[in-house]
C-alpha positions as CSV (number, residue, x, y, z in Angstrom):
1,M,8.8,13.8,-0.5
2,K,9.8,9.9,-0.5
3,L,9.0,8.4,3.1
4,V,10.4,5.2,4.3
5,S,9.8,2.6,6.8
6,F,12.9,0.7,7.6
7,V,15.1,-1.3,10.7
8,A,18.1,0.2,11.6
9,N,21.5,-1.4,11.6
10,D,20.3,-1.6,15.6
11,G,17.5,-3.6,15.0
12,R,15.6,-0.6,15.8
13,P,12.3,0.0,13.5
14,S,12.7,3.2,12.2
15,Y,11.4,5.6,9.2
16,G,13.2,8.0,7.5
17,A,13.1,10.7,3.8
18,I,14.8,9.7,0.8
19,K,17.4,12.3,0.1
20,D,20.3,12.1,-2.4
21,G,20.5,8.6,-3.0
22,G,20.4,8.0,1.0
23,V,18.0,7.7,4.0
24,L,17.4,10.8,7.0
25,D,16.0,9.1,10.0
26,L,13.2,10.9,10.9
27,A,12.4,8.8,13.9
28,R,15.8,9.6,15.5
29,R,14.8,13.2,15.0
30,F,11.1,13.5,16.3
31,G,11.5,11.1,18.9
32,E,8.7,10.6,21.0
33,R,6.5,13.1,18.9
34,A,6.7,10.5,16.2
35,P,8.2,6.9,16.0
36,T,6.5,5.5,13.5
37,L,5.8,6.8,9.9
38,R,1.6,6.3,10.9
39,T,2.5,8.4,14.4
40,L,4.2,11.4,11.8
41,L,1.1,11.3,10.0
42,A,-1.5,11.2,13.2
43,S,0.4,14.5,14.4
44,G,-0.1,16.4,11.2
45,A,3.8,16.9,11.2
46,L,4.1,15.8,7.4
47,A,5.6,20.1,6.5
48,D,7.8,19.8,9.5
49,A,9.2,16.4,8.3
50,A,9.8,18.6,5.0
51,G,11.4,21.2,6.8
52,I,14.2,18.8,8.1
53,L,14.8,16.8,4.9
54,A,15.5,20.0,3.1
55,D,18.3,21.3,5.7
56,A,20.1,18.4,6.8
57,T,22.1,15.2,5.1
58,P,21.2,11.8,4.9
59,D,22.3,9.3,8.0
60,L,22.2,6.2,6.2
61,S,22.7,4.7,2.3
62,L,19.6,2.9,0.8
63,E,22.8,0.8,-0.4
64,G,21.7,-2.4,1.9
65,L,18.9,-0.9,3.9
66,T,16.2,-3.2,5.2
67,F,12.6,-2.3,4.2
68,A,9.9,-2.8,6.6
69,P,6.0,-2.4,4.7
70,V,5.8,1.2,4.2
71,I,3.1,1.6,7.4
72,P,4.3,-1.4,9.3
73,D,1.3,-1.1,11.9
74,P,-1.7,0.6,10.5
75,D,-5.0,0.3,12.2
76,K,-6.3,-0.8,9.1
77,I,-5.6,-2.6,5.9
78,I,-8.9,-2.5,3.6
79,C,-8.4,-4.1,0.0
80,V,-10.4,-3.8,-3.3
81,G,-11.2,-6.5,-5.6
82,L,-12.8,-7.0,-8.9
83,N,-11.7,-3.3,-9.6
84,Y,-10.4,-3.5,-13.2
85,R,-12.7,-5.1,-16.0
86,D,-9.9,-6.9,-17.6
87,H,-9.5,-9.1,-14.4
88,V,-13.1,-8.9,-13.8
89,S,-13.4,-10.6,-17.4
90,E,-10.3,-13.1,-16.7
91,T,-11.9,-14.3,-13.5
92,G,-15.1,-15.3,-14.9
93,K,-17.0,-13.4,-12.7
94,T,-19.6,-9.7,-12.9
95,A,-18.6,-6.8,-12.0
96,T,-20.4,-6.0,-8.5
97,E,-22.7,-3.0,-8.4
98,K,-20.2,-1.6,-5.1
99,P,-16.7,-2.0,-4.6
100,A,-15.9,-6.0,-3.2
101,L,-14.0,-5.3,-0.4
102,F,-12.2,-7.6,2.4
103,A,-9.4,-7.1,4.9
104,R,-5.9,-8.0,5.2
105,F,-3.7,-7.9,8.8
106,A,-0.4,-5.9,9.8
107,G,1.2,-9.5,10.0
108,S,0.7,-10.3,6.6
109,Q,3.0,-7.4,5.6
110,I,6.9,-7.6,4.3
111,G,8.7,-4.9,3.0
112,H,10.5,-4.6,-0.3
113,L,12.9,-6.6,-1.8
114,Q,12.0,-9.4,1.5
115,P,11.1,-12.4,0.2
116,L,7.4,-12.9,0.0
117,V,6.2,-16.2,1.7
118,K,4.8,-19.0,-0.1
119,P,2.6,-20.7,2.8
120,A,3.9,-24.8,2.7
121,I,0.4,-25.6,2.6
122,S,-0.2,-24.5,-1.1
123,D,0.6,-24.5,-4.5
124,A,-1.3,-21.9,-5.8
125,F,0.6,-18.8,-4.7
126,D,0.1,-16.1,-7.4
127,Y,0.7,-11.9,-7.3
128,E,-1.5,-9.1,-7.9
129,G,0.2,-5.6,-8.5
130,E,-2.0,-2.9,-6.8
131,L,-2.0,1.2,-6.2
132,A,-2.0,1.5,-2.6
133,V,-3.3,4.5,-0.6
134,V,-2.3,5.8,2.7
135,I,-4.9,7.6,4.6
136,G,-3.6,11.4,5.9
137,K,-5.9,12.3,8.3
138,Q,-9.2,11.1,10.1
139,G,-12.0,11.2,8.5
140,R,-15.8,9.7,8.2
141,R,-18.5,10.1,5.7
142,I,-15.7,12.3,3.2
143,P,-17.5,12.7,0.3
144,A,-15.6,11.9,-3.5
145,E,-15.3,15.7,-4.3
146,R,-12.9,16.6,-1.0
147,A,-11.9,12.3,-0.7
148,L,-7.9,13.2,-1.8
149,E,-7.8,15.9,0.7
150,Y,-7.6,13.1,3.4
151,V,-4.7,11.0,1.5
152,A,-1.0,11.5,2.5
153,G,0.0,9.4,-0.3
154,Y,1.0,6.2,-2.7
155,S,2.6,3.3,-2.5
156,C,3.0,0.1,-4.7
157,Y,1.4,-3.8,-3.2
158,N,1.8,-7.0,-4.3
159,E,-1.3,-8.3,-2.6
160,G,0.2,-12.0,-2.5
161,T,-2.4,-14.2,-2.9
162,V,-3.0,-17.9,-2.3
163,R,-5.6,-18.6,-4.8
164,D,-6.6,-21.8,-3.5
165,W,-7.7,-20.9,-0.3
166,Q,-9.2,-18.0,-1.2
167,L,-11.9,-20.2,-2.9
168,H,-12.3,-22.1,0.3
169,T,-15.7,-19.7,0.0
170,S,-17.0,-17.0,-1.1
171,Q,-15.2,-14.9,1.5
172,Y,-11.6,-14.1,-0.2
173,L,-9.6,-13.2,3.4
174,A,-8.3,-16.8,3.6
175,G,-6.1,-16.8,1.2
176,K,-5.5,-13.2,1.4
177,T,-3.8,-12.8,4.3
178,F,-1.0,-15.5,5.1
179,A,1.5,-14.4,6.7
180,G,4.8,-13.0,5.0
181,T,2.8,-12.3,1.6
182,G,1.9,-8.9,1.5
183,G,4.8,-6.6,-0.2
184,F,4.6,-3.3,0.6
185,G,6.8,-0.3,-0.3
186,P,9.4,0.5,-1.1
187,W,8.0,4.0,0.0
188,L,5.4,6.4,-0.2
189,V,5.2,9.6,-2.5
190,T,3.2,12.1,-1.0
191,A,0.3,13.5,-2.1
192,D,1.6,16.8,-3.0
193,E,4.0,15.0,-5.9
194,I,0.8,12.9,-7.3
195,L,-2.6,14.9,-7.4
196,D,-4.0,13.0,-9.6
197,P,-4.2,9.2,-9.0
198,S,-6.1,8.4,-12.0
199,R,-2.8,9.0,-14.3
200,L,-0.9,6.6,-13.5
201,T,0.1,4.0,-15.0
202,L,0.9,-0.2,-12.9
203,E,3.2,-2.6,-13.9
204,T,3.8,-5.6,-12.8
205,R,7.2,-8.2,-13.2
206,L,7.6,-11.0,-13.0
207,N,11.6,-12.1,-13.2
208,G,11.5,-8.9,-15.2
209,Q,9.0,-9.9,-18.0
210,V,6.1,-7.7,-17.5
211,V,3.0,-9.6,-16.6
212,Q,0.3,-6.7,-15.7
213,H,0.1,-3.3,-17.7
214,T,-2.7,-1.0,-17.3
215,T,-3.5,2.9,-16.3
216,T,-5.5,3.7,-13.2
217,D,-8.1,5.6,-14.9
218,L,-9.3,2.4,-16.0
219,M,-10.6,1.4,-12.4
220,I,-14.4,0.5,-11.8
221,T,-14.0,2.7,-8.4
222,S,-12.0,5.2,-8.5
223,V,-9.8,5.9,-5.3
224,P,-11.9,8.6,-4.4
225,E,-14.9,6.6,-4.7
226,Q,-13.3,3.9,-2.5
227,I,-12.3,6.6,0.2
228,A,-15.9,7.9,0.2
229,Y,-17.5,4.2,-0.1
230,I,-15.3,2.8,2.5
231,S,-15.2,6.3,5.3
232,T,-19.6,5.8,5.1
233,I,-18.5,2.5,7.1
234,L,-16.4,3.2,9.5
235,P,-13.7,6.1,10.2
236,L,-10.6,6.5,8.3
237,L,-7.5,6.9,10.4
238,P,-3.7,8.4,9.6
239,G,-1.7,5.2,8.2
240,D,-4.6,3.4,7.2
241,V,-3.8,1.7,3.8
242,I,-6.2,1.3,0.9
243,V,-5.5,-1.5,-1.6
244,T,-6.9,0.0,-4.9
245,G,-6.8,-3.6,-7.0
246,T,-5.0,-5.6,-9.4
247,P,-5.5,-5.5,-12.8
248,G,-5.7,-8.6,-15.4
249,G,-2.8,-10.8,-15.7
250,V,-2.7,-12.4,-12.8
251,G,-0.6,-16.1,-13.1
252,A,-3.4,-18.2,-12.5
253,K,-5.1,-17.4,-15.6
254,R,-2.1,-17.7,-17.4
C-alpha cells in the first residue's frame, strides 16, 4: 500500500491511499479516529485502511494533487550522517564507530513537487538523496533482530543542506533544518511491500542527470542497527522519521 499526505482542494490537510492512479481520502473516512497519517499509524489501523482501499474507488486524481510531507507532524526526525563509505571518503572525514546523529524539525519539510527553498543568506545549498524510514509502533531499546517489526514503511528524502552553515561548528544542525529544505515523499510504501530495506537502489537526479547512485546494502550502519541504536536513546513513536544517510556524489564535492 502507498500512503500519501496532501492538501485537499478546500485547503484541508488530509492523507490517503493510492489506487488506480488516484487517491482515496482516508482522513475523511476515519474522521476523528485518525485525522492524520501519523495518527493512523498510532491507532494501529493500517489493516483497516487496506480493507477500505480494497473495496473503494478513488476520490481524487493524482494529477494536480498538492503533496504534503509524508508525515507532516512527526514527533521527531533523526538523521544519520556519514553512513556510506564513498560519502565519508569524498568529505575527507573518518567513519565513526557509532552512528553520527543529528535532528531535523518538522517545519523544515516540504512535500513532493514543492520547490525547495534556497536560503537567501547562502549560495551553498546542496542535495542529499536518502532513504527515509517511518516508524509504525512505539518501542524502546529495540533489538536489531526485531527492529523491522517496528517499521510502518519507507519513503524518499532529499535532505537539502546549507553547506556553509553546516560547517559553522562541528554540530551539523544549523545547515540541516532551514525552512523548506527537506523534500519528503512522494509517499510511504508500507513495509509489507519492502521486506528487506537493504536491497534497494537509491538514485538522485539533478535536472534529469543521475548524480548519486548506490544500493542500500552499502550503508555502514544498517536500518535495523539504526533503529536499535536510536531507540536506546529515546522511545521511537509512530510517525517518527529516520533519514538514513546519503551516498557519495553530493554537489559540494563535484
